[in-house]
C-alpha positions in Angstrom: -20.6 7.1 -21.9 -20.9 9.9 -24.3 -24.0 10.9 -26.0 -22.2 10.4 -29.3 -21.2 6.9 -29.1 -24.9 6.5 -27.4 -26.2 8.0 -30.2 -24.2 5.1 -32.9 -25.6 2.0 -30.4 -28.9 2.9 -31.0 -28.2 2.7 -35.4 -30.1 5.9 -35.9 -26.9 7.0 -38.0 -26.9 6.3 -41.9 -24.8 2.4 -42.3 -21.7 3.7 -43.8 -20.7 0.0 -44.7 -24.0 -0.4 -46.7 -21.4 2.4 -49.0 -18.5 1.4 -49.1 -16.9 0.2 -52.5 -14.9 -2.9 -52.7 -11.0 -2.5 -52.9 -11.0 -5.5 -55.5 -13.1 -8.8 -56.6 -10.6 -10.5 -54.2 -10.9 -8.6 -50.7 -15.1 -8.0 -50.7 -16.4 -6.0 -48.3 -19.5 -7.5 -46.5 -22.8 -6.1 -46.6 -24.5 -5.9 -43.4 -27.7 -7.8 -44.1 -25.1 -10.6 -44.9 -23.6 -10.3 -41.7 -26.9 -10.5 -40.2 -28.1 -13.6 -42.3 -24.6 -15.6 -41.0 -25.1 -14.2 -37.2 -28.9 -15.3 -37.6 -27.6 -19.0 -38.5 -25.1 -18.7 -36.3 -28.2 -18.0 -33.0 -30.4 -20.8 -34.1 -27.3 -23.6 -34.3 -26.2 -22.3 -30.9 -29.6 -22.5 -28.9 -29.4 -26.0 -30.6 -26.9 -27.2 -28.8 -26.8 -25.2 -25.6 -30.4 -26.2 -25.0 -32.1 -22.8 -26.0 -29.5 -20.7 -24.5 -29.6 -17.3 -26.3 -26.1 -16.8 -27.7 -26.2 -12.9 -27.4 -27.0 -13.6 -23.3 -23.9 -15.2 -22.6 -21.3 -12.8 -21.4 -18.4 -15.3 -21.9 -19.0 -16.3 -25.7 -15.7 -15.2 -27.1 -15.9 -13.5 -31.1 -12.6 -13.5 -33.5 -12.9 -12.3 -36.8 -9.6 -13.0 -38.3 -9.5 -11.2 -41.8 -11.9 -7.8 -40.8 -12.1 -5.2 -43.1 -14.9 -3.0 -42.6 -16.0 -4.5 -39.2 -19.1 -5.3 -40.2 -19.5 -8.7 -38.4 -17.4 -7.4 -34.9 -19.9 -3.8 -34.9 -23.1 -6.4 -35.9 -21.7 -8.6 -32.8 -21.0 -6.0 -30.4 -25.1 -4.6 -31.2 -26.2 -8.0 -30.5 -24.5 -8.5 -26.6 -25.0 -4.8 -26.4 -28.9 -5.5 -26.6 -28.5 -9.5 -24.9 -26.6 -8.7 -21.7 -29.1 -5.7 -20.7 -30.2 -7.8 -17.9 -27.0 -9.2 -16.8 -24.9 -6.1 -17.1 -28.0 -3.3 -16.8 -25.3 -0.2 -17.0 -24.5 0.2 -20.7 -20.9 2.2 -20.3 -20.2 -1.3 -18.3 -21.7 -3.3 -20.8 -20.3 -2.1 -23.8 -16.8 -2.2 -22.0 -16.9 -5.7 -20.9 -18.2 -6.7 -24.6 -15.3 -4.5 -26.3 -12.6 -5.5 -23.8 -13.6 -9.4 -23.4 -15.6 -10.6 -26.2 -15.1 -9.5 -29.8 -11.6 -9.7 -31.2 -10.4 -9.0 -34.7 -7.4 -8.7 -36.8 -6.7 -6.5 -39.9 -6.0 -7.6 -43.3 -4.1 -4.0 -44.3 -3.6 -1.2 -41.9 -6.0 1.1 -44.0 -8.8 -2.0 -43.2 -7.7 -2.4 -39.7 -8.3 1.4 -39.0 -12.1 0.9 -40.7 -12.4 -1.8 -38.4 -11.7 0.2 -35.2 -13.8 3.0 -36.4 -16.8 0.6 -36.8 -16.6 -1.6 -33.6 -14.8 1.5 -31.3 -16.5 4.7 -33.6 -12.3 5.9 -33.5 -9.7 4.7 -35.7 -7.4 4.2 -32.2 -9.0 2.1 -29.6 -7.5 4.6 -26.9 -8.7 8.0 -28.0 -10.6 10.4 -26.4 -13.6 10.0 -29.1 -13.2 5.7 -28.8 -16.5 4.1 -26.5 -13.6 2.0 -25.5 -12.3 3.5 -22.4 -9.9 0.2 -21.1 -7.6 0.3 -23.8 -4.5 1.4 -23.0 -3.0 1.1 -26.9 -4.5 2.2 -30.0 -5.1 -1.3 -31.5 -8.1 -2.4 -28.8 -8.9 -5.8 -29.4 -8.7 -5.1 -33.4 -4.9 -5.8 -34.3 -2.8 -5.0 -37.5 0.9 -6.3 -37.7 2.5 -6.1 -40.5 4.2 -9.9 -41.0 6.7 -11.3 -44.1 6.5 -14.1 -46.4 8.7 -16.6 -45.5 10.7 -17.4 -49.0 11.3 -20.8 -49.9 12.5 -21.3 -53.6 11.1 -18.0 -54.6 7.4 -18.9 -53.1 6.2 -18.0 -49.6 5.8 -21.3 -47.6 2.7 -20.0 -46.1 0.5 -18.7 -49.1 2.4 -19.9 -51.5 3.2 -15.8 -53.4 5.7 -15.4 -55.6 8.5 -13.5 -54.4 8.8 -11.5 -57.9 5.4 -10.0 -57.0 5.2 -9.9 -53.3 8.4 -9.5 -52.1 8.0 -5.7 -51.4 9.8 -2.1 -49.5 7.9 -1.7 -46.1 5.5 1.4 -46.9 3.8 -1.3 -49.5 1.4 -3.9 -48.4 2.5 -7.1 -49.0 -0.6 -9.1 -48.6 1.0 -11.6 -46.1 -1.8 -11.9 -44.0 -0.8 -12.8 -40.4 -3.4 -15.2 -39.7 -2.2 -17.7 -42.7 1.5 -16.7 -41.7 1.9 -18.7 -38.9 2.9 -22.2 -37.8 1.5 -22.0 -34.3 -1.6 -20.0 -34.5 -2.7 -20.2 -30.7 0.8 -19.4 -30.1 0.2 -16.6 -32.4 -2.5 -15.0 -30.8 -1.7 -15.8 -27.4 1.1 -13.0 -28.2 -1.5 -10.6 -29.5 -4.1 -11.1 -27.4 -3.0 -12.5 -24.1 -2.7 -16.2 -22.9 -5.7 -18.1 -22.9 -7.5 -17.2 -25.6 -10.2 -20.3 -26.9 -12.4 -18.6 -29.3 -16.3 -20.2 -29.1 -17.0 -18.8 -32.8 -14.4 -17.7 -35.4 -16.6 -16.0 -38.5 -15.2 -13.9 -41.3 -15.0 -13.1 -45.0 -11.0 -13.6 -45.6 -9.6 -12.3 -48.8 -10.1 -14.6 -52.3 -7.1 -15.0 -53.9 -3.4 -13.2 -54.6 -2.7 -12.5 -58.2 0.3 -14.5 -59.0 1.3 -11.9 -61.9 0.2 -14.1 -64.7 2.6 -17.1 -63.7 -0.6 -19.5 -63.6 -3.2 -17.7 -62.9 -4.3 -16.6 -59.2 -4.0 -18.2 -56.4 -6.8 -19.3 -53.7 -6.4 -17.9 -50.1 -9.8 -18.8 -48.7 -9.3 -21.9 -47.9 -6.4 -21.7 -45.8 -8.1 -19.1 -43.8 -10.6 -22.0 -42.8 -8.1 -24.3 -42.2 -6.4 -22.3 -40.0 -10.0 -21.2 -38.0 -10.1 -25.3 -37.7 -7.2 -25.4 -36.2 -8.3 -22.9 -33.3 -10.8 -25.7 -32.3 -13.4 -22.9 -31.9 -17.3 -24.4 -31.3 -18.9 -22.4 -34.4 -16.3 -21.4 -37.6 -18.4 -19.3 -40.2 -17.4 -17.7 -43.4 -18.1 -16.3 -47.0 -16.1 -17.9 -49.8 -16.3 -17.9 -53.5 -18.2 -21.3 -54.4 -15.6 -22.6 -56.4 -13.9 -24.8 -54.6 -17.2 -27.1 -55.4 -16.0 -28.5 -58.3 -12.9 -27.2 -59.4 -10.3 -24.2 -58.4 -6.1 -24.0 -58.7 -5.0 -26.6 -56.1 -8.2 -26.7 -53.7 -8.6 -30.8 -54.5 -7.6 -31.7 -50.9 -9.8 -28.8 -49.3 -12.6 -29.8 -51.6 -12.5 -33.4 -50.1 -12.0 -32.2 -46.3 -15.1 -30.4 -46.7 -17.3 -32.5 -48.5 -16.1 -35.4 -46.2 -16.7 -33.1 -43.1 -19.7 -34.1 -40.9 -19.0 -31.0 -39.0 -20.4 -29.2 -41.9 -24.2 -28.0 -40.7 -25.1 -25.5 -42.3 -24.5 -24.4 -46.2 -25.8 -21.4 -48.0 -25.3 -21.2 -52.0 -25.5 -18.4 -53.9 -24.5 -19.3 -57.4 -25.0 -15.5 -58.7 -22.7 -13.7 -56.2 -24.5 -10.4 -57.0 -27.5 -11.5 -54.9 -25.4 -10.6 -52.2 -22.5 -8.5 -53.1 -24.7 -6.1 -55.6 -21.6 -5.4 -58.2 -19.4 -7.8 -57.8 -18.4 -10.2 -60.4 -17.7 -13.7 -58.8 -17.3 -16.5 -61.4 -19.0 -19.6 -59.6 -20.6 -17.2 -57.4 -20.3 -17.0 -53.3 -21.8 -19.3 -50.4 -21.3 -19.4 -46.7 -21.2 -22.3 -44.0 -21.4 -23.4 -40.5 -19.1 -25.5 -39.5 -20.3 -27.0 -35.8 -17.9 -29.1 -33.2 -20.9 -30.6 -32.4 -22.5 -31.4 -35.4 -22.0 -35.1 -37.0 -24.9 -35.7 -39.3 -25.6 -34.5 -42.5 -25.8 -30.7 -43.6 -28.1 -28.4 -44.4 -28.1 -27.0 -47.9 -29.5 -24.0 -49.2 -29.3 -22.9 -53.0 -30.6 -19.8 -53.4 -31.1 -18.4 -57.2 -33.0 -15.0 -57.7 -34.6 -14.9 -54.4 -35.7 -18.5 -54.8 -34.8 -21.2 -51.9 -34.2 -25.1 -52.5 -33.6 -26.6 -49.1 -32.5 -30.1 -48.8 -30.8 -32.6 -46.1 -27.7 -33.2 -48.0 -24.4 -36.0 -47.4 -21.9 -34.0 -49.2 -19.4 -36.5 -49.5 -21.9 -38.6 -51.8 -19.2 -37.4 -54.8 -15.8 -36.2 -55.5 -17.3 -33.1 -56.3 -20.6 -30.9 -54.8 -23.8 -31.0 -56.6 -24.9 -27.4 -56.5 -28.4 -28.3 -57.4 -30.8 -30.5 -55.1 -33.1 -31.3 -58.2 -29.8 -32.6 -59.9 -29.1 -35.3 -58.0 -32.0 -38.0 -59.2 -30.9 -37.1 -62.4 -27.1 -37.5 -61.8 -28.1 -40.3 -60.1 -29.8 -42.3 -63.1 -27.2 -41.5 -65.3 -24.2 -42.7 -63.4 -26.4 -46.1 -62.2 -26.1 -46.5 -66.3 -22.5 -45.5 -67.1 -19.2 -47.6 -67.3 -17.2 -45.5 -69.4 -17.2 -41.9 -69.1 -16.3 -38.4 -71.9 -13.3 -37.6 -69.9 -11.6 -40.5 -71.3 -11.8 -38.9 -74.7 -10.1 -35.4 -74.1 -7.3 -34.8 -74.7 -6.1 -32.0 -71.6 -4.3 -28.8 -71.9 -2.0 -27.8 -75.5 -3.1 -31.0 -76.9 -0.6 -30.6 -79.6 2.3 -29.3 -77.4 1.2 -25.7 -78.8 0.6 -23.1 -75.9 -2.0 -20.6 -76.7 0.7 -18.0 -77.4 2.1 -20.0 -79.8 4.0 -17.8 -82.2 5.7 -20.2 -85.6 1.9 -19.9 -87.3 3.1 -19.5 -90.9 0.2 -18.2 -93.0 1.5 -20.2 -96.1 1.2 -24.1 -96.6 4.5 -26.1 -97.3 5.1 -30.0 -97.7 4.9 -31.8 -94.8 2.8 -29.0 -92.7 -0.7 -29.5 -91.1 -3.1 -27.5 -90.8 -3.1 -25.3 -87.3 -6.6 -23.6 -85.3 -5.7 -21.3 -83.2 -6.8 -17.6 -81.4 -6.1 -14.1 -82.6 -5.8 -11.1 -81.2 -5.8 -11.3 -77.5 -9.3 -9.9 -75.6 -12.1 -11.2 -77.8 -9.7 -13.0 -80.1 -10.8 -14.9 -83.1 -10.3 -18.1 -84.5 -8.1 -18.4 -87.0 -6.1 -21.3 -89.0 -2.6 -21.1 -90.1 0.1 -24.0 -90.4 3.3 -25.5 -89.2 5.1 -28.6 -89.8 4.1 -31.9 -88.8 7.5 -32.9 -87.4 7.2 -30.4 -84.4 4.0 -31.5 -83.1 4.6 -33.0 -79.4 1.9 -34.5 -78.1 -0.8 -37.1 -79.1 0.7 -37.2 -82.4 -1.2 -40.1 -83.7 -4.3 -37.9 -83.8 -3.2 -36.1 -86.2 -4.2 -38.6 -88.7 -7.7 -39.1 -87.0 -10.9 -37.5 -87.2 -11.5 -35.6 -84.1 -13.6 -32.4 -82.0 -12.0 -29.4 -81.3 -14.2 -27.8 -78.0 -13.4 -24.7 -76.3 -11.7 -24.6 -73.7 -13.2 -21.8 -71.8 -16.4 -20.4 -72.2 -18.6 -17.8 -69.5 -19.8 -19.4 -66.8 -23.4 -19.4 -66.1 -24.3 -16.5 -63.9 -28.2 -16.9 -65.4 -30.3 -19.6 -66.7 -31.4 -20.6 -69.6 -27.2 -20.9 -70.9 -25.3 -22.6 -73.2 -23.0 -23.9 -71.0 -20.1 -24.7 -73.6 -19.9 -23.8 -77.3 -20.5 -26.0 -79.9 -17.5 -28.3 -81.1 -15.8 -28.2 -84.5 -15.0 -31.4 -86.3 -11.9 -31.5 -87.3 -10.9 -33.6 -90.0 -7.4 -35.6 -90.7 -4.5 -33.2 -91.2 -5.9 -30.1 -88.9 -5.0 -29.7 -85.1 -5.3 -26.8 -82.7 -3.1 -24.7 -80.2 -3.5 -25.2 -76.7 -6.8 -22.6 -77.0 -8.6 -25.6 -77.7 -9.2 -29.2 -75.8 -9.7 -32.0 -77.9 -12.3 -35.4 -77.6 -11.4 -37.9 -79.8 -9.9 -39.6 -81.8 -12.8 -41.2 -84.2 -12.3 -43.9 -86.9 -14.8 -42.1 -89.5 -16.6 -39.0 -90.4 -19.6 -40.8 -89.4 -18.6 -41.7 -85.7 -17.4 -37.6 -85.4 -20.4 -36.4 -86.6 -22.6 -38.4 -83.9 -20.1 -37.8 -81.1 -21.1 -34.1 -82.2 -24.6 -34.5 -82.1 -24.4 -35.6 -78.5 -22.0 -32.6 -77.8 -24.5 -30.2 -78.8 -27.7 -31.9 -76.7 -29.1 -30.2 -73.8 -28.7 -33.6 -72.0 -24.6 -33.6 -72.5 -24.6 -30.2 -71.5 -26.3 -30.2 -68.4 -24.0 -32.9 -67.0 -20.9 -31.0 -68.0 -22.1 -28.3 -66.2 -22.9 -30.1 -62.8 -19.1 -30.4 -62.5 -18.0 -26.9 -64.6 -18.6 -24.7 -62.1 -16.1 -21.6 -63.5 -15.4 -20.7 -67.4 -12.5 -23.4 -67.6 -13.7 -26.7 -68.9 -11.2 -28.8 -68.1 -10.6 -32.7 -68.5 -12.4 -33.6 -65.3 -15.7 -31.8 -65.9 -16.7 -34.6 -68.5 -16.5 -36.9 -66.1 -19.9 -37.7 -65.6 -21.3 -37.8 -69.0 -21.4 -40.9 -70.3 -20.1 -42.2 -73.7 -23.0 -43.4 -75.6 -22.2 -45.5 -79.4 -20.7 -43.1 -82.4 -23.6 -44.7 -84.5 -26.6 -42.3 -84.5 -27.7 -38.8 -84.5 -28.5 -38.1 -80.7 -31.2 -35.9 -79.4 -32.2 -35.0 -76.5 -35.3 -36.9 -76.7 -33.2 -40.1 -77.2 -31.3 -39.7 -74.0 -34.1 -38.1 -72.0 -35.7 -41.9 -72.9 -32.5 -44.1 -72.2 -32.0 -43.1 -69.0 -35.7 -42.6 -68.1 -35.7 -39.3 -67.2 -39.6 -38.0 -66.3 -41.5 -35.1 -66.8 -40.2 -32.8 -63.7 -36.4 -33.9 -64.9 -36.9 -33.0 -68.4 -38.2 -29.8 -67.7 -35.5 -28.9 -65.4 -32.8 -29.6 -67.8 -34.8 -27.6 -70.6 -35.2 -24.2 -67.8 -31.6 -24.5 -67.1 -29.5 -25.6 -70.6 -30.5 -23.5 -73.9 -30.3 -24.7 -77.5 -26.6 -24.5 -78.5 -26.1 -22.2 -81.9 -24.1 -23.0 -85.0 -20.7 -21.5 -84.4 -19.6 -18.6 -86.9 -17.1 -19.8 -90.1 -14.0 -19.8 -89.3 -11.6 -16.5 -91.2 -9.6 -17.9 -93.3 
């Protein structure tokens, strides 16, 4: 082996993979520290399943990163195997050749990242170049493959990833983000085609692309779940991937995936970082990130670890206890107490999107009031918009017409996700009397028969207790109807306070203290502009 290759394998060079800027928040490079943490988790589980064997001393284990970007997983795996197989294959050059040719495989997501991955693994962008530490390849890809595939359009949408034809039907000189691993109906056949027959991978590991921007049509589409599901179809012994944590409770089109994951007893480990910048410095990913270890031999509870500000909380959990994942281990006892006394929930009072049929960009608003008009609250000004008031004819209201003449609460539809605590979770509601409505920039709760009832509901909404239960299901900025599902309905005959609610649901001192550390007092919103 040449001196340059040996020098790199001994890790004497500065680690360039710590210095690479992310292409976007959707395709995030994995820091070596996180990759090693995931590999350590794999190491421990392999020992348990294989009578104490060290996975890095097994020369037959095959690894696949189906979405490699920087090549960090493949590089770290190669480094560990190089050390672990020293006794079995004493010659360094033969040992490295064996590892790179027989054990380590990757699929690039773009031309650029595939070259970067080869540089990380082979010390050259081409596996068969004179500078490559791999000497057995007769092609430039080696075992880090990349090839352009095309979306398959059906009714202007890709049948595999759901991409919009108007956005991603691009010329061949441009990346079309048709990631090959999820654009096939037969994953085993696809891998046999690019790597050879009988390719059974023992370990699949990676950090997949998170989403595709759909050009503003319905918001960005999540993609990471498709990589997870495709990897499972290959029936590996172990699967580990890092993804956004939004799937815990929300996310566009993730309902079936969430149920699949929470019901899967093969999920052995789940490590959750509510603050994404603790693992991806400088990257904002609403709701945080997490990684899991799926073990084909596991059939039990999952070991869940929550890490925030360096503090760890670990417990054994049945992930499928509820329809969404309760992120906080400490919150479970509170939730169980509340639901034991709950027959109805606040989501039954929620109107859903566009409560009166007016989209957020509705243009037919008048500053003048005419006979038959109703007062319309809306957001004006685009980014950083402020709440304003105009008028529309009542006859053009297409939804919840009967609520026009009732008391109701106008609620923030979106509010910043809690990256740090204590947090408000949601803004203060606005009391709307009869004759006032709003656009889809807001949600509506109601109706209430009297102003006194509406004031009672408003006081309840502003308690820390209410917003704590809301935040258990509100993992991103969207306060959709389902996020209110664990908030019980109260009698609307009193001014609700946290003390009354803590007593009603028998919260102990530790539980009360926990709620108080998570939720901060709500402030009164500024007066609406007239």
